[in-house]
C-alpha positions as CSV (number, residue, x, y, z in Angstrom):
1,M,-29.0,11.0,29.8
2,F,-27.6,10.4,26.5
3,Y,-23.9,9.5,25.7
4,L,-21.8,8.7,22.6
5,R,-18.6,7.8,23.4
6,L,-15.4,7.0,21.0
7,N,-13.6,3.9,22.8
8,K,-10.7,3.4,19.8
9,V,-10.2,4.0,16.4
10,R,-7.8,1.9,14.3
11,I,-6.3,3.4,11.2
12,L,-5.0,1.1,8.4
13,N,-2.6,4.1,6.5
14,N,-1.6,7.1,7.7
15,R,-1.2,8.6,4.3
16,E,2.3,9.5,4.8
17,L,4.7,8.1,2.3
18,L,7.6,7.7,5.2
19,G,7.6,7.9,8.7
20,K,4.6,9.1,11.3
21,A,1.8,10.8,11.0
22,E,-0.1,13.8,13.2
23,I,-3.3,12.7,12.9
24,Q,-6.7,15.2,14.2
25,L,-10.4,14.3,14.4
26,M,-13.3,15.9,14.6
27,S,-16.7,14.9,15.4
28,F,-19.9,16.2,14.4
29,V,-23.0,15.3,15.8
30,T,-26.5,16.4,14.4
31,L,-30.1,15.7,15.4
32,G,-33.7,15.3,14.0
33,D,-36.1,18.1,13.1
34,A,-36.5,19.9,16.2
35,D,-32.6,20.8,16.7
36,F,-33.1,22.7,13.2
37,P,-35.7,25.0,13.3
38,M,-34.1,27.6,10.6
39,L,-34.7,24.7,8.0
40,A,-38.4,24.8,8.5
41,D,-38.2,28.3,8.1
42,F,-36.1,27.8,4.8
43,F,-39.1,26.1,3.1
44,K,-41.5,28.5,4.0
45,T,-39.8,31.8,2.9
46,N,-39.3,32.7,-1.2
47,D,-36.6,35.4,-0.2
48,D,-33.0,34.4,-1.6
49,K,-31.5,36.3,1.0
50,Q,-33.4,34.8,3.9
51,K,-32.8,31.3,2.4
52,K,-28.7,31.7,2.2
53,E,-29.0,33.1,6.1
54,L,-30.9,30.4,7.3
55,I,-28.5,27.8,5.5
56,K,-25.4,29.6,7.6
57,Q,-27.2,29.3,10.8
58,A,-28.1,25.8,9.7
59,V,-24.2,25.1,8.8
60,T,-23.1,26.5,12.2
61,K,-25.4,24.1,13.7
62,V,-23.7,21.1,12.1
63,V,-20.1,22.7,12.8
64,S,-20.7,22.6,16.3
65,S,-18.1,20.0,16.3
66,R,-16.0,18.6,18.9
67,I,-12.4,19.0,17.9
68,M,-9.9,16.5,19.6
69,P,-5.8,17.7,20.2
70,E,-3.7,16.3,17.4
71,I,-3.1,13.1,17.9
72,Q,1.2,12.8,16.9
73,K,3.2,10.0,15.9
74,I,0.5,7.4,14.4
75,K,2.3,4.9,12.1
76,D,0.9,2.6,9.9
77,N,-2.0,0.2,11.4
78,Q,-2.0,1.7,14.8
79,I,-4.7,2.0,17.3
80,I,-5.5,4.9,19.2
81,Y,-7.3,4.1,22.8
82,F,-8.9,6.6,24.9
83,G,-8.5,5.3,28.4
84,D,-10.6,2.3,29.6
85,C,-13.6,4.3,29.6
86,G,-13.3,5.9,26.3
87,Y,-14.4,9.3,25.1
88,N,-17.0,11.0,25.2
89,L,-18.2,13.4,21.8
90,Y,-21.6,13.7,22.4
91,V,-24.0,14.1,25.7
92,S,-27.4,15.2,26.1
93,E,-29.8,15.7,29.0
94,T,-32.9,14.1,26.9
95,I,-32.3,10.8,24.8
96,P,-32.4,11.9,20.8
97,D,-34.9,9.9,18.3
98,N,-32.5,10.3,15.5
99,F,-29.2,11.8,14.8
100,N,-26.6,11.7,12.6
101,W,-22.7,11.1,13.1
102,L,-19.7,12.6,11.4
103,L,-16.2,11.2,12.0
104,L,-13.3,12.6,10.4
105,A,-9.7,11.8,10.8
106,I,-7.5,14.0,9.2
107,D,-3.4,13.4,8.4
108,I,-2.5,17.8,9.6
109,D,0.7,18.3,7.5
110,K,0.3,22.5,8.3
111,K,-1.6,23.4,11.7
112,Q,-5.0,22.5,13.6
113,R,-8.3,24.5,12.9
114,D,-10.7,25.6,15.4
115,N,-14.2,26.4,14.6
116,A,-14.4,29.7,13.4
117,A,-11.5,28.8,11.0
118,L,-13.8,25.9,9.6
119,M,-16.7,27.9,9.1
120,G,-15.0,30.7,7.3
121,D,-13.7,28.1,5.1
122,I,-17.2,26.4,4.7
123,L,-19.4,29.5,4.4
124,T,-18.3,30.9,1.2
125,D,-20.8,32.3,-1.2
126,K,-20.0,29.4,-3.7
127,N,-21.0,26.5,-0.8
128,I,-24.0,28.1,0.4
129,G,-25.4,28.9,-3.3
130,S,-24.9,24.7,-3.4
131,M,-26.6,24.2,-0.3
132,V,-29.2,26.2,-1.0
133,T,-29.9,24.6,-4.6
134,S,-29.8,21.5,-3.4
135,I,-31.7,21.7,-0.1
136,G,-34.4,23.7,-2.1
137,S,-35.0,20.6,-4.2
138,L,-36.2,18.4,-1.5
139,A,-39.1,20.7,-0.9
140,T,-41.8,18.2,-2.7
141,L,-41.3,15.3,-0.3
142,S,-43.0,14.6,2.6
143,N,-40.4,15.3,5.4
144,P,-38.2,18.1,3.6
145,V,-36.8,19.1,7.0
146,T,-35.7,15.2,8.0
147,A,-34.0,14.9,4.5
148,A,-32.5,18.5,4.6
149,V,-30.6,17.7,7.8
150,T,-28.6,14.7,6.6
151,T,-28.2,16.4,2.6
152,L,-26.7,19.6,4.8
153,T,-24.6,17.4,6.9
154,S,-23.4,15.1,3.7
155,M,-22.5,18.5,2.3
156,V,-20.6,20.1,5.0
157,A,-18.5,16.5,5.2
158,D,-17.8,17.1,1.2
159,S,-16.4,20.8,2.0
160,L,-14.7,19.6,4.7
161,I,-13.0,17.3,2.9
162,K,-12.3,19.8,-0.3
163,V,-10.8,22.4,2.3
164,F,-8.2,20.1,3.8
165,K,-7.2,18.5,0.6
166,Q,-6.4,22.5,-0.7
167,E,-4.4,22.9,2.5
168,R,-2.9,19.1,1.0
169,D,-3.5,17.3,4.5
170,D,-5.4,14.0,3.7
171,Q,-7.8,12.3,4.8
172,A,-7.0,9.2,6.6
173,G,-11.0,8.3,7.7
174,L,-14.7,9.5,7.5
175,L,-17.5,7.7,8.8
176,L,-20.9,9.2,8.1
177,T,-23.5,7.4,9.6
178,S,-27.1,7.9,11.0
179,F,-29.2,6.1,14.3
180,I,-32.9,5.9,14.7
181,R,-33.6,5.3,18.3
182,S,-36.1,2.4,17.9
183,Q,-34.1,0.6,15.8
184,H,-30.2,0.8,16.8
185,Y,-30.9,1.7,21.0
186,P,-34.3,1.0,21.8
187,Y,-32.9,-0.3,25.2
188,G,-30.4,2.6,25.4
189,K,-27.1,0.5,24.7
190,R,-25.4,-0.1,21.6
191,D,-21.8,-1.2,21.4
192,R,-19.6,-1.7,18.5
193,E,-16.3,-2.5,17.7
194,D,-14.1,-2.4,14.5
195,V,-17.1,-0.6,12.2
196,P,-15.6,0.4,8.9
197,D,-15.5,3.7,7.8
198,T,-16.4,5.0,4.4
199,T,-13.0,4.9,2.9
200,G,-12.0,1.2,4.6
201,N,-8.9,3.1,5.9
202,M,-10.3,3.6,9.4
203,F,-12.1,1.2,12.2
204,I,-14.1,2.5,15.3
205,D,-15.2,1.4,18.6
206,Y,-18.1,3.4,19.9
207,T,-20.7,3.0,22.9
208,I,-24.6,4.6,22.9
209,F,-25.0,4.7,26.4
210,A,-28.7,6.2,27.4
211,F,-30.7,6.4,30.5
């Protein structure tokens, strides 16, 4: 079994000029090559229509997210706790050899979004075209599928941020990180506290537990 658990989140600036904010956390976990057979097929075909369809399938796989309930009345420098046992963001019967993790915190001004709404916002013709071009450029690499998974995760994150910005929802935090089993959890355990995100505005406590 494998568990990725969120224990605590601290947000320095809630992105509100005055008062408290409503924060929504979204977690996206993507595994390695075996989890994305459609990307292997992507590099085997020259059909543009099929490439776009395969990218859509891959994006859908990435956005198999855990969208958590909106957390209200968050003030600056507030710590968000998840009980004394934390909150499982990802559970698997097998231990992955590697995976990518994206944790996004948004100050919601309008409404929460479900997976279907997010997919509709991300899978525009323009976004799909950009993803096809960017991932297609990786074909000459020795392991293009591995690079494609990481690239796709980053591009989905960029698309999400643009979507929220258009809706006037502010990004409060963004953690984008990758793990390798032999390096980061060789014995099935990893505990980290106060891990800074890419914005410097969010700090995360998390646990990896596997057996």
